[in-house]
Every structure is written in structure tokens, then in C-alpha cells.
N, C-alpha and C positions, 0 to 999 in steps of 0.2 A: 254686266254689272251697273252701267251707267242708267240703263233702262229701269233696273230693280232700283236704283238709288233715287231715280226721278219718282217712281212709285211710292216710295216711302216719304219723300217730301210732300206729296200730295195727302199724305196721312198724318202730316205733322200735328194736326189738331188732336188726332188719337194719342199720339206720343206724348204730348203736352198733358192731356187729360189724364193719362195713365201716371205721369210723374206726379202730378199734383195728388191724385189718390193715393199713391205710394207714401208720399210724404205726410199727408194726412192720418194714414193707417199706423205709421210709424209714432208719431208724436201726438196723437188725439188725446190718448188717456195716460200720457206720461206727466208725471209731476213737474220734471225738469225741462221736458220740452227740448228746444234747441240746443240747450246746455249740454246735452249728451253728445253733441258734434265735436266737443273739445274734450270731453270727461276721459275717453280713451286715449287719445294721443298725449294729453297731459299727464294722466296717471302712468302710462308706460314711460314716459321720458323722466318722470320723477324716480322712478325705481332705477331706470339706467344710470341717471346722474348720481345717484347714492352708490351705486356699485362701481362706476367707472371713474369716480373722482375720489372716492374714499378706500375703496378696497382694492381696485386694480385700476391705477391710473392710466388713462389714454391720452396720448399727444395729440391736441387738436390744432396745433400752430397757433396758440394764444387766444382762441374763440373759447367762450365759456360753453362747457360741456352741454349745458341744458339746451343753448341755442344750437350748437352742433347737432345735438340728436334730434331734437326737434324738427329741424329744416329737413331732415330724412324721414321721420315718423309720419309727418302730415301727408306727403305723397303716397308713401307706403301704406297708410292706413286707407287712402282713397283706391289703390289698386286692390288691396286684398279684401275689402268689403264689397266694392263694386263687382268684381269677379264672381264672389260667392252669391251675391244677390242675382247677377245676371244668369248664372250657372242654373238656378232654380226658378227663373222667371217663367218658363214655360210650363214645367211640371206643377207648379203652384196655381196655375190659372188654366187647368185641364178642360173645363167647361167652355170657357172662352174660346179655346183653340180649336175644341172638337166641333162646334157649333157654327162659328162665325168666320167669315174670309176675310183676312187683313194681312198685310205683310207681318209675319210672324217676328221678324226681328225687331219689331216695335216694342214689345215687351222687354227684352233685355236691354234696348236703348234707354227705354224710360227707367228701368233699374238704374242704369248708369247715371242718368240724369239728376236722379233723385239723390244719390251719393255726391254728385259735384255740388249740391247745395251745402252737404256738410263739410266737404272740402274748403269750400267758400269761407264758412264761419272759421275754421280750423287756421286757415291761411291769413285771416285777418290778425288772429293772435300772434302768428309768425311775423308779420310786419310790425306788431307793437314790440315784440322781443327785440327785433333788429333795431327799431329807434331807441328802445330802452337801454340797450347795451352800446349805443352809439357806434354801430357799425357803418362805415361809409359804403354807400352802394352807388355804381357808376351808372347814369342813365343810358349809356350804350349797353351796359349788361343788363338793365332791365328790359331792354328790347328783345332780349334773347328768351325772356320768360314765355311769350306765346309759343315759340318754336319748341321749346322744351315740353311745355304742356302738351302740345300737339302730339309730339312723339309717344308721350304717356298714353295719350287719348287713343292712338291708333293700337298700341300695345292691349290696352284694356279692352278695347272693342273686339280686336281679333281673338283674344283669349276667352273674353266673356260670352260672344256669340259662338264660338266654336264648342265652349263647355255647355252652353244652353243647349245646343243640338244633341251633344253625347247623353245629357242628363235624360232625354227623352228615351233613349234607347237603354241605357244603363244607370240604374239608380245609385251605384255605388260610386259615380262620378263626385258626387257631392263630398263624402268624407275623404276619398282619394285627393281631391282638390285641396282640402284643408291640410293635409299631410305635406303636399308638395309647395304649398304656399307658407307653411312653418320652416321647411328645409330652405326655401329660397330666401326667407328672411335672413338666415344666417349667412347665406352666400352673397348678400348684397352689403354694400358698405354703409350700413345703418349704426351698427355700434362702434365701427371703427373707421379711420380714414383709408382711403385707397392706398396711401403711401406704406401702409403695413404689408400690402400684397407684393411679394417679390417682383422686381421688375421684368425678370424674364417670363413671368406668367401672366402679366396683365394683358397680354393680347388675348388670351383665352378667358380671362377674366372679364374683359368688357364685352365677351360675347353674351354675357347676361345683360340684357337691355337696361334693367333697373340700376346696374352699376353706374352705367353713364348718365341715365336720367338723374339719379340721386346726386352723383358728383357735380353734374351741371348745375342744379339747384344750389348746392352748396357754393359752387365757385360764383355765381352771380349774386346770391343772396348775403353771403358771411364773408366771403374772401375777397370781393371786390375786383375778381377778374373774369374774363371771358371764357366760356367753355372750351375744352381742349378737342384733340381729334377724336377723343373717346366717343364722342356724341354722334359720330357718324355710323360706327357699327350698330349703336343702338338704335339709330333711325332707320337703319337698313333691316335690322332684325325684326323691328315693330311693325314696319310696313309689310314686311314678308308675311308676318302673322297675321295681320289684318287681312290680307288678301287670301291666304290660305283658310283663315276661319270663317270668312264670308262665304268664300267659294263652298266650303263644305257644309254651310248652314243652307245655302239655297239648294244645294244638290240633294240633300235628304228632306227638305222641307214638306214636299208633297207626302211624305209619309207620316207626319206628327199627328194629324187628326186620327188616323187608323191605329196607331199604336197606344196614344194617350186615351 
């Protein structure tokens, strides 16, 4: 795996060029351009805020629901959009994969990097909301943000690369993935706080790595506390998924050109 990582590093110019190409293709003929990076999370949060403040109130421990939900929707949007893009990255570039040799994982990685640009824009709005609502943020807590993000990055890479490999063999991976992501959304603490999950079941609940990741983002950014023990299982599960996803990808990579 180390040798393969070094080979990919040598192809970083290709990854970067493909990332730029993806971004240009996404926004080149768009009237709103980069504004779309915040349209989806903002629209989602607006609907959630209406429902869960007016119709079915949710206890967020004094934090405005719009901020409570947006702090979860931003990382979730990154996860869902990047995995979907990565899963189809090989299939959508069949001619390139079939004719030119290069580390095939460059394509799903470029798809992920393109979504990171959207995440950066949406995250800036999150910072603005934190400042607007006067939420105190601990400098020590901010030091945790890179670690939380790296855990999420490992999870996205593992799932995205594995899904990209499976999509080459089975075209129904894409609709199945959309269904799984939709179910996963409700199984994660996006609409509600973790405190609503019965304590005796929380050990199982946090086997869902996004539960720990989202809870950690909220603790650091809006609750002024450090992440709890729940971040450890999220890290272990994410790292395991990354290793298995990359292993599977490299194991079947030699078949891509023939099948595609």
C-alpha cells in the first residue's frame, strides 16, 4: 500500500488537473456558480428549522436550531455528495480508464477534492453563524478540528474508492448507494441530538462513524467542549473502512479496462 501511495503521489499533477476540470465542468455554465455550494445545505437547514422549532420542537441545549442543524448538515453534505461522485468517477470516464494507464484511484480522489471546495465555502458560512450567535469557541477545541476532519476524510475515501470499484462491475451500485445514504442520514444525529438515543444503546449507535464525527463537530464548534470517547470508535471504523476499501480497489483494478 505504501508503494501504491508513492505512485499516486507522483501523479499529483494529474489529480490536481482532474480536480480543476471537475470544478470547471460543474460551474462553468451555472448562473449562480459557487453559490450552489451553500444553496443545498442552507435550504435543507431552513426546512429542518421550520419543522423542528415550530411543529416538533427539539431540545438543542440552548443552541439555536438553525446553527445546531447546519453544523451537522455541512459535513453530511460533504459525505453524501463526495461518495456519490466518487462512486461514478470511473464509469463516467470509461474512455480514459480503458486507454491510458495511470493510478485509477486518481479519479475518485479528484472527485472528492472537488467536493472539498464546496465544503470550504459552506464551512465559512458555518463560522459566520457561530460568530453571529455569539457562540464561544475554545482554542483547544479548534485544535481538534483537523483530527475530526481527517477521520471523516478516511471514511469518505474508503467508501468512495470501494464504491467506485464496485460500480465498474455492477451499475446498480449508484441507486443502491443513494438509498443507503438516505437511510444513513436518519441513523445519524443530524435532526436530533445524541442525548435522545437511550444510553444503553449508545455503544451500538456510535458504531456509526458519522454519529461520532457529527457529535464531535458540534461539541467543538457550538458547545465549547472537547470531543468525548465516542470519537475513538468513529476513528477505528473509518480507518478500517479506508484500508478495506483501498485494498479492494487495488485488488480488482487490473480488471477495470477489460470490463469498462
